[in-house]
PyMOL Python script that loads the backbone (N, CA, C, O; Angstrom):
from pymol import cmd

cmd.read_pdbstr("""\
ATOM      1  N   UNK A   1      54.861  57.203  71.586  1.00  0.00           N
ATOM      2  CA  UNK A   1      53.624  56.607  71.152  1.00  0.00           C
ATOM      3  C   UNK A   1      52.484  57.086  72.047  1.00  0.00           C
ATOM      4  O   UNK A   1      52.625  57.153  73.268  1.00  0.00           O
ATOM      5  N   UNK A   2      51.364  57.415  71.428  1.00  0.00           N
ATOM      6  CA  UNK A   2      50.204  57.897  72.175  1.00  0.00           C
ATOM      7  C   UNK A   2      49.377  56.704  72.633  1.00  0.00           C
ATOM      8  O   UNK A   2      48.995  55.849  71.833  1.00  0.00           O
ATOM      9  N   UNK A   3      49.110  56.662  73.927  1.00  0.00           N
ATOM     10  CA  UNK A   3      48.305  55.573  74.461  1.00  0.00           C
ATOM     11  C   UNK A   3      46.825  55.937  74.327  1.00  0.00           C
ATOM     12  O   UNK A   3      46.394  56.987  74.803  1.00  0.00           O
ATOM     13  N   UNK A   4      46.059  55.072  73.685  1.00  0.00           N
ATOM     14  CA  UNK A   4      44.637  55.332  73.485  1.00  0.00           C
ATOM     15  C   UNK A   4      43.853  54.793  74.672  1.00  0.00           C
ATOM     16  O   UNK A   4      44.196  53.769  75.263  1.00  0.00           O
ATOM     17  N   UNK A   5      42.786  55.520  74.999  1.00  0.00           N
ATOM     18  CA  UNK A   5      41.937  55.094  76.097  1.00  0.00           C
ATOM     19  C   UNK A   5      41.021  53.966  75.643  1.00  0.00           C
ATOM     20  O   UNK A   5      40.740  53.807  74.455  1.00  0.00           O
ATOM     21  N   UNK A   6      40.577  53.212  76.592  1.00  0.00           N
ATOM     22  CA  UNK A   6      39.643  52.124  76.319  1.00  0.00           C
ATOM     23  C   UNK A   6      38.291  52.717  75.906  1.00  0.00           C
ATOM     24  O   UNK A   6      37.879  53.742  76.449  1.00  0.00           O
ATOM     25  N   UNK A   7      37.608  52.094  74.967  1.00  0.00           N
ATOM     26  CA  UNK A   7      36.318  52.620  74.519  1.00  0.00           C
ATOM     27  C   UNK A   7      35.172  52.290  75.470  1.00  0.00           C
ATOM     28  O   UNK A   7      34.012  52.534  75.136  1.00  0.00           O
ATOM     29  N   UNK A   8      35.472  51.740  76.651  1.00  0.00           N
ATOM     30  CA  UNK A   8      34.407  51.275  77.539  1.00  0.00           C
ATOM     31  C   UNK A   8      33.492  52.419  77.983  1.00  0.00           C
ATOM     32  O   UNK A   8      32.280  52.227  78.086  1.00  0.00           O
ATOM     33  N   UNK A   9      34.041  53.589  78.244  1.00  0.00           N
ATOM     34  CA  UNK A   9      33.203  54.717  78.660  1.00  0.00           C
ATOM     35  C   UNK A   9      32.288  55.158  77.522  1.00  0.00           C
ATOM     36  O   UNK A   9      31.116  55.461  77.749  1.00  0.00           O
ATOM     37  N   UNK A  10      32.810  55.196  76.315  1.00  0.00           N
ATOM     38  CA  UNK A  10      31.984  55.584  75.165  1.00  0.00           C
ATOM     39  C   UNK A  10      30.885  54.556  74.913  1.00  0.00           C
ATOM     40  O   UNK A  10      29.753  54.919  74.594  1.00  0.00           O
ATOM     41  N   UNK A  11      31.215  53.290  75.054  1.00  0.00           N
ATOM     42  CA  UNK A  11      30.207  52.245  74.847  1.00  0.00           C
ATOM     43  C   UNK A  11      29.160  52.302  75.948  1.00  0.00           C
ATOM     44  O   UNK A  11      27.973  52.125  75.675  1.00  0.00           O
ATOM     45  N   UNK A  12      29.574  52.545  77.186  1.00  0.00           N
ATOM     46  CA  UNK A  12      28.621  52.674  78.285  1.00  0.00           C
ATOM     47  C   UNK A  12      27.668  53.839  78.048  1.00  0.00           C
ATOM     48  O   UNK A  12      26.461  53.708  78.254  1.00  0.00           O
ATOM     49  N   UNK A  13      28.205  54.982  77.615  1.00  0.00           N
ATOM     50  CA  UNK A  13      27.359  56.139  77.328  1.00  0.00           C
ATOM     51  C   UNK A  13      26.407  55.851  76.178  1.00  0.00           C
ATOM     52  O   UNK A  13      25.262  56.303  76.194  1.00  0.00           O
ATOM     53  N   UNK A  14      26.863  55.112  75.195  1.00  0.00           N
ATOM     54  CA  UNK A  14      26.006  54.756  74.066  1.00  0.00           C
ATOM     55  C   UNK A  14      24.885  53.826  74.501  1.00  0.00           C
ATOM     56  O   UNK A  14      23.747  53.972  74.055  1.00  0.00           O
ATOM     57  N   UNK A  15      25.198  52.877  75.361  1.00  0.00           N
ATOM     58  CA  UNK A  15      24.162  51.962  75.863  1.00  0.00           C
ATOM     59  C   UNK A  15      23.104  52.737  76.632  1.00  0.00           C
ATOM     60  O   UNK A  15      21.911  52.480  76.472  1.00  0.00           O
ATOM     61  N   UNK A  16      23.519  53.669  77.453  1.00  0.00           N
ATOM     62  CA  UNK A  16      22.558  54.499  78.183  1.00  0.00           C
ATOM     63  C   UNK A  16      21.723  55.324  77.208  1.00  0.00           C
ATOM     64  O   UNK A  16      20.513  55.466  77.381  1.00  0.00           O
ATOM     65  N   UNK A  17      22.381  55.869  76.179  1.00  0.00           N
ATOM     66  CA  UNK A  17      21.667  56.675  75.187  1.00  0.00           C
ATOM     67  C   UNK A  17      20.620  55.844  74.456  1.00  0.00           C
ATOM     68  O   UNK A  17      19.543  56.349  74.138  1.00  0.00           O
ATOM     69  N   UNK A  18      20.921  54.584  74.187  1.00  0.00           N
ATOM     70  CA  UNK A  18      19.956  53.722  73.512  1.00  0.00           C
ATOM     71  C   UNK A  18      18.899  53.177  74.473  1.00  0.00           C
ATOM     72  O   UNK A  18      17.758  52.954  74.067  1.00  0.00           O
ATOM     73  N   UNK A  19      19.255  52.963  75.723  1.00  0.00           N
ATOM     74  CA  UNK A  19      18.326  52.362  76.680  1.00  0.00           C
ATOM     75  C   UNK A  19      17.212  53.324  77.081  1.00  0.00           C
ATOM     76  O   UNK A  19      16.073  52.896  77.273  1.00  0.00           O
ATOM     77  N   UNK A  20      17.514  54.597  77.209  1.00  0.00           N
ATOM     78  CA  UNK A  20      16.506  55.566  77.646  1.00  0.00           C
ATOM     79  C   UNK A  20      15.346  55.667  76.656  1.00  0.00           C
ATOM     80  O   UNK A  20      14.195  55.559  77.078  1.00  0.00           O
ATOM     81  N   UNK A  21      15.595  55.870  75.350  1.00  0.00           N
ATOM     82  CA  UNK A  21      14.439  55.911  74.438  1.00  0.00           C
ATOM     83  C   UNK A  21      13.728  54.563  74.316  1.00  0.00           C
ATOM     84  O   UNK A  21      12.518  54.521  74.097  1.00  0.00           O
ATOM     85  N   UNK A  22      14.467  53.468  74.456  1.00  0.00           N
ATOM     86  CA  UNK A  22      13.825  52.154  74.396  1.00  0.00           C
ATOM     87  C   UNK A  22      12.876  51.979  75.576  1.00  0.00           C
ATOM     88  O   UNK A  22      11.755  51.499  75.411  1.00  0.00           O
ATOM     89  N   UNK A  23      13.320  52.364  76.752  1.00  0.00           N
ATOM     90  CA  UNK A  23      12.477  52.285  77.939  1.00  0.00           C
ATOM     91  C   UNK A  23      11.247  53.190  77.793  1.00  0.00           C
ATOM     92  O   UNK A  23      10.130  52.801  78.135  1.00  0.00           O
ATOM     93  N   UNK A  24      11.475  54.392  77.285  1.00  0.00           N
ATOM     94  CA  UNK A  24      10.357  55.309  77.075  1.00  0.00           C
ATOM     95  C   UNK A  24       9.392  54.749  76.038  1.00  0.00           C
ATOM     96  O   UNK A  24       8.178  54.886  76.184  1.00  0.00           O
ATOM     97  N   UNK A  25       9.918  54.125  75.000  1.00  0.00           N
ATOM     98  CA  UNK A  25       9.063  53.543  73.969  1.00  0.00           C
ATOM     99  C   UNK A  25       8.241  52.388  74.502  1.00  0.00           C
ATOM    100  O   UNK A  25       7.084  52.219  74.114  1.00  0.00           O
ATOM    101  N   UNK A  26       8.823  51.588  75.387  1.00  0.00           N
ATOM    102  CA  UNK A  26       8.077  50.469  75.959  1.00  0.00           C
ATOM    103  C   UNK A  26       6.941  50.956  76.855  1.00  0.00           C
ATOM    104  O   UNK A  26       5.909  50.294  76.966  1.00  0.00           O
ATOM    105  N   UNK A  27       7.127  52.096  77.483  1.00  0.00           N
ATOM    106  CA  UNK A  27       6.074  52.649  78.323  1.00  0.00           C
ATOM    107  C   UNK A  27       4.926  53.207  77.492  1.00  0.00           C
ATOM    108  O   UNK A  27       3.832  53.417  78.017  1.00  0.00           O
ATOM    109  N   UNK A  28       5.155  53.449  76.214  1.00  0.00           N
ATOM    110  CA  UNK A  28       4.121  54.016  75.355  1.00  0.00           C
ATOM    111  C   UNK A  28       3.260  52.950  74.683  1.00  0.00           C
ATOM    112  O   UNK A  28       2.288  53.280  74.003  1.00  0.00           O
ATOM    113  N   UNK A  29       3.605  51.680  74.866  1.00  0.00           N
ATOM    114  CA  UNK A  29       2.859  50.601  74.217  1.00  0.00           C
ATOM    115  C   UNK A  29       1.420  50.612  74.733  1.00  0.00           C
ATOM    116  O   UNK A  29       1.175  50.626  75.940  1.00  0.00           O
ATOM    117  N   UNK A  30       0.485  50.604  73.801  1.00  0.00           N
ATOM    118  CA  UNK A  30      -0.928  50.590  74.161  1.00  0.00           C
ATOM    119  C   UNK A  30      -1.568  51.950  74.246  1.00  0.00           C
ATOM    120  O   UNK A  30      -2.782  52.047  74.423  1.00  0.00           O
ATOM    121  N   UNK A  31      -0.788  53.000  74.125  1.00  0.00           N
ATOM    122  CA  UNK A  31      -1.360  54.345  74.164  1.00  0.00           C
ATOM    123  C   UNK A  31      -1.109  55.023  72.822  1.00  0.00           C
ATOM    124  O   UNK A  31      -0.133  54.705  72.144  1.00  0.00           O
ATOM    125  N   UNK A  32      -1.972  55.949  72.433  1.00  0.00           N
ATOM    126  CA  UNK A  32      -1.727  56.645  71.161  1.00  0.00           C
ATOM    127  C   UNK A  32      -0.415  57.431  71.225  1.00  0.00           C
ATOM    128  O   UNK A  32      -0.128  58.111  72.210  1.00  0.00           O
ATOM    129  N   UNK A  33       0.350  57.323  70.181  1.00  0.00           N
ATOM    130  CA  UNK A  33       1.662  57.970  70.163  1.00  0.00           C
ATOM    131  C   UNK A  33       1.597  59.236  69.320  1.00  0.00           C
ATOM    132  O   UNK A  33       0.895  59.295  68.311  1.00  0.00           O
ATOM    133  N   UNK A  34       2.329  60.227  69.747  1.00  0.00           N
ATOM    134  CA  UNK A  34       2.350  61.503  69.045  1.00  0.00           C
ATOM    135  C   UNK A  34       3.597  61.587  68.165  1.00  0.00           C
ATOM    136  O   UNK A  34       4.576  60.871  68.373  1.00  0.00           O
ATOM    137  N   UNK A  35       3.534  62.468  67.192  1.00  0.00           N
ATOM    138  CA  UNK A  35       4.655  62.645  66.274  1.00  0.00           C
ATOM    139  C   UNK A  35       5.919  63.069  67.018  1.00  0.00           C
ATOM    140  O   UNK A  35       7.018  62.634  66.674  1.00  0.00           O
ATOM    141  N   UNK A  36       5.769  63.906  68.023  1.00  0.00           N
ATOM    142  CA  UNK A  36       6.933  64.366  68.789  1.00  0.00           C
ATOM    143  C   UNK A  36       7.629  63.181  69.453  1.00  0.00           C
ATOM    144  O   UNK A  36       8.858  63.124  69.497  1.00  0.00           O
ATOM    145  N   UNK A  37       6.846  62.241  69.967  1.00  0.00           N
ATOM    146  CA  UNK A  37       7.441  61.074  70.614  1.00  0.00           C
ATOM    147  C   UNK A  37       8.167  60.192  69.601  1.00  0.00           C
ATOM    148  O   UNK A  37       9.242  59.665  69.885  1.00  0.00           O
ATOM    149  N   UNK A  38       7.574  60.035  68.425  1.00  0.00           N
ATOM    150  CA  UNK A  38       8.214  59.234  67.377  1.00  0.00           C
ATOM    151  C   UNK A  38       9.544  59.863  66.974  1.00  0.00           C
ATOM    152  O   UNK A  38      10.550  59.164  66.861  1.00  0.00           O
ATOM    153  N   UNK A  39       9.556  61.160  66.759  1.00  0.00           N
ATOM    154  CA  UNK A  39      10.785  61.840  66.352  1.00  0.00           C
ATOM    155  C   UNK A  39      11.844  61.787  67.451  1.00  0.00           C
ATOM    156  O   UNK A  39      13.030  61.609  67.173  1.00  0.00           O
ATOM    157  N   UNK A  40      11.408  61.942  68.696  1.00  0.00           N
ATOM    158  CA  UNK A  40      12.353  61.882  69.812  1.00  0.00           C
ATOM    159  C   UNK A  40      13.004  60.503  69.898  1.00  0.00           C
ATOM    160  O   UNK A  40      14.220  60.387  70.054  1.00  0.00           O
ATOM    161  N   UNK A  41      12.179  59.461  69.796  1.00  0.00           N
ATOM    162  CA  UNK A  41      12.729  58.100  69.849  1.00  0.00           C
ATOM    163  C   UNK A  41      13.663  57.834  68.669  1.00  0.00           C
ATOM    164  O   UNK A  41      14.716  57.218  68.835  1.00  0.00           O
ATOM    165  N   UNK A  42      13.281  58.295  67.486  1.00  0.00           N
ATOM    166  CA  UNK A  42      14.090  58.065  66.290  1.00  0.00           C
ATOM    167  C   UNK A  42      15.454  58.743  66.405  1.00  0.00           C
ATOM    168  O   UNK A  42      16.486  58.105  66.198  1.00  0.00           O
ATOM    169  N   UNK A  43      15.457  60.031  66.734  1.00  0.00           N
ATOM    170  CA  UNK A  43      16.724  60.757  66.780  1.00  0.00           C
ATOM    171  C   UNK A  43      17.594  60.333  67.958  1.00  0.00           C
ATOM    172  O   UNK A  43      18.820  60.403  67.870  1.00  0.00           O
ATOM    173  N   UNK A  44      16.986  59.898  69.051  1.00  0.00           N
ATOM    174  CA  UNK A  44      17.782  59.366  70.163  1.00  0.00           C
ATOM    175  C   UNK A  44      18.469  58.075  69.748  1.00  0.00           C
ATOM    176  O   UNK A  44      19.631  57.847  70.082  1.00  0.00           O
ATOM    177  N   UNK A  45      17.749  57.231  69.019  1.00  0.00           N
ATOM    178  CA  UNK A  45      18.352  55.999  68.521  1.00  0.00           C
ATOM    179  C   UNK A  45      19.458  56.252  67.524  1.00  0.00           C
ATOM    180  O   UNK A  45      20.486  55.574  67.539  1.00  0.00           O
ATOM    181  N   UNK A  46      19.248  57.229  66.655  1.00  0.00           N
ATOM    182  CA  UNK A  46      20.276  57.577  65.662  1.00  0.00           C
ATOM    183  C   UNK A  46      21.532  58.094  66.363  1.00  0.00           C
ATOM    184  O   UNK A  46      22.649  57.725  66.000  1.00  0.00           O
ATOM    185  N   UNK A  47      21.343  58.948  67.368  1.00  0.00           N
ATOM    186  CA  UNK A  47      22.497  59.496  68.093  1.00  0.00           C
ATOM    187  C   UNK A  47      23.243  58.391  68.829  1.00  0.00           C
ATOM    188  O   UNK A  47      24.474  58.372  68.844  1.00  0.00           O
ATOM    189  N   UNK A  48      22.508  57.482  69.431  1.00  0.00           N
ATOM    190  CA  UNK A  48      23.155  56.365  70.126  1.00  0.00           C
ATOM    191  C   UNK A  48      23.906  55.457  69.167  1.00  0.00           C
ATOM    192  O   UNK A  48      25.019  55.022  69.461  1.00  0.00           O
ATOM    193  N   UNK A  49      23.299  55.168  68.020  1.00  0.00           N
ATOM    194  CA  UNK A  49      23.957  54.328  67.022  1.00  0.00           C
ATOM    195  C   UNK A  49      25.205  54.980  66.466  1.00  0.00           C
ATOM    196  O   UNK A  49      26.212  54.310  66.236  1.00  0.00           O
ATOM    197  N   UNK A  50      25.143  56.278  66.249  1.00  0.00           N
ATOM    198  CA  UNK A  50      26.317  56.999  65.742  1.00  0.00           C
ATOM    199  C   UNK A  50      27.440  56.983  66.775  1.00  0.00           C
ATOM    200  O   UNK A  50      28.609  56.821  66.426  1.00  0.00           O
ATOM    201  N   UNK A  51      27.086  57.151  68.039  1.00  0.00           N
ATOM    202  CA  UNK A  51      28.094  57.102  69.094  1.00  0.00           C
ATOM    203  C   UNK A  51      28.740  55.731  69.191  1.00  0.00           C
ATOM    204  O   UNK A  51      29.948  55.620  69.400  1.00  0.00           O
ATOM    205  N   UNK A  52      27.930  54.685  69.040  1.00  0.00           N
ATOM    206  CA  UNK A  52      28.467  53.328  69.087  1.00  0.00           C
ATOM    207  C   UNK A  52      29.399  53.066  67.909  1.00  0.00           C
ATOM    208  O   UNK A  52      30.470  52.484  68.082  1.00  0.00           O
ATOM    209  N   UNK A  53      28.999  53.488  66.726  1.00  0.00           N
ATOM    210  CA  UNK A  53      29.841  53.281  65.543  1.00  0.00           C
ATOM    211  C   UNK A  53      31.158  54.053  65.672  1.00  0.00           C
ATOM    212  O   UNK A  53      32.209  53.563  65.257  1.00  0.00           O
ATOM    213  N   UNK A  54      31.103  55.250  66.242  1.00  0.00           N
ATOM    214  CA  UNK A  54      32.319  56.038  66.425  1.00  0.00           C
ATOM    215  C   UNK A  54      33.252  55.359  67.434  1.00  0.00           C
ATOM    216  O   UNK A  54      34.467  55.330  67.240  1.00  0.00           O
ATOM    217  N   UNK A  55      32.680  54.816  68.506  1.00  0.00           N
ATOM    218  CA  UNK A  55      33.504  54.122  69.501  1.00  0.00           C
ATOM    219  C   UNK A  55      34.152  52.884  68.892  1.00  0.00           C
ATOM    220  O   UNK A  55      35.322  52.603  69.151  1.00  0.00           O
ATOM    221  N   UNK A  56      33.399  52.146  68.089  1.00  0.00           N
ATOM    222  CA  UNK A  56      33.956  50.952  67.440  1.00  0.00           C
ATOM    223  C   UNK A  56      35.058  51.342  66.458  1.00  0.00           C
ATOM    224  O   UNK A  56      36.091  50.676  66.386  1.00  0.00           O
ATOM    225  N   UNK A  57      34.839  52.420  65.702  1.00  0.00           N
ATOM    226  CA  UNK A  57      35.853  52.867  64.737  1.00  0.00           C
ATOM    227  C   UNK A  57      37.142  53.286  65.450  1.00  0.00           C
ATOM    228  O   UNK A  57      38.241  52.980  64.987  1.00  0.00           O
ATOM    229  N   UNK A  58      37.000  53.982  66.567  1.00  0.00           N
ATOM    230  CA  UNK A  58      38.190  54.376  67.326  1.00  0.00           C
ATOM    231  C   UNK A  58      38.916  53.158  67.878  1.00  0.00           C
ATOM    232  O   UNK A  58      40.145  53.096  67.860  1.00  0.00           O
ATOM    233  N   UNK A  59      38.153  52.196  68.363  1.00  0.00           N
ATOM    234  CA  UNK A  59      38.750  50.987  68.905  1.00  0.00           C
ATOM    235  C   UNK A  59      39.488  50.209  67.824  1.00  0.00           C
ATOM    236  O   UNK A  59      40.598  49.728  68.050  1.00  0.00           O
ATOM    237  N   UNK A  60      38.874  50.085  66.651  1.00  0.00           N
ATOM    238  CA  UNK A  60      39.521  49.368  65.551  1.00  0.00           C
ATOM    239  C   UNK A  60      40.756  50.115  65.054  1.00  0.00           C
ATOM    240  O   UNK A  60      41.763  49.491  64.721  1.00  0.00           O
ATOM    241  N   UNK A  61      40.684  51.448  65.001  1.00  0.00           N
ATOM    242  CA  UNK A  61      41.839  52.231  64.564  1.00  0.00           C
ATOM    243  C   UNK A  61      42.991  52.080  65.560  1.00  0.00           C
ATOM    244  O   UNK A  61      44.159  52.044  65.171  1.00  0.00           O
ATOM    245  N   UNK A  62      42.653  51.994  66.832  1.00  0.00           N
ATOM    246  CA  UNK A  62      43.676  51.816  67.853  1.00  0.00           C
ATOM    247  C   UNK A  62      44.362  50.468  67.764  1.00  0.00           C
ATOM    248  O   UNK A  62      45.525  50.331  68.145  1.00  0.00           O
ATOM    249  N   UNK A  63      43.652  49.478  67.265  1.00  0.00           N
ATOM    250  CA  UNK A  63      44.227  48.140  67.118  1.00  0.00           C
ATOM    251  C   UNK A  63      44.874  47.959  65.752  1.00  0.00           C
ATOM    252  O   UNK A  63      45.505  46.934  65.497  1.00  0.00           O
ATOM    253  N   UNK A  64      44.722  48.945  64.873  1.00  0.00           N
ATOM    254  CA  UNK A  64      45.326  48.859  63.552  1.00  0.00           C
ATOM    255  C   UNK A  64      44.545  47.987  62.587  1.00  0.00           C
ATOM    256  O   UNK A  64      45.121  47.417  61.661  1.00  0.00           O
ATOM    257  N   UNK A  65      43.237  47.877  62.793  1.00  0.00           N
ATOM    258  CA  UNK A  65      42.398  47.030  61.948  1.00  0.00           C
ATOM    259  C   UNK A  65      41.433  47.862  61.116  1.00  0.00           C
ATOM    260  O   UNK A  65      40.249  47.534  61.046  1.00  0.00           O
ATOM    261  N   UNK A  66      41.881  48.868  60.521  1.00  0.00           N
ATOM    262  CA  UNK A  66      41.002  49.733  59.725  1.00  0.00           C
ATOM    263  C   UNK A  66      40.814  49.171  58.376  1.00  0.00           C
ATOM    264  O   UNK A  66      40.105  49.756  57.556  1.00  0.00           O
TER     265      UNK A  66
END
""", "prot")
cmd.dss("prot")
cmd.show_as("cartoon", "prot")
cmd.util.cbc("prot")
cmd.orient("prot")
């Protein structure tokens, strides 16, 4: 039987991925925002969300709850 690793590292990386654009977005409050900043924040959030969903799917598959 293959032992699956805990998803804690993937979840930690996802939290960092989501926290960085959120922090950057909070620093932009009150200043005019550029399209590049909007796209950067959007795609960083999408990448973080995808990583989180993948970690959850792996965790659920490991527990047999698919």
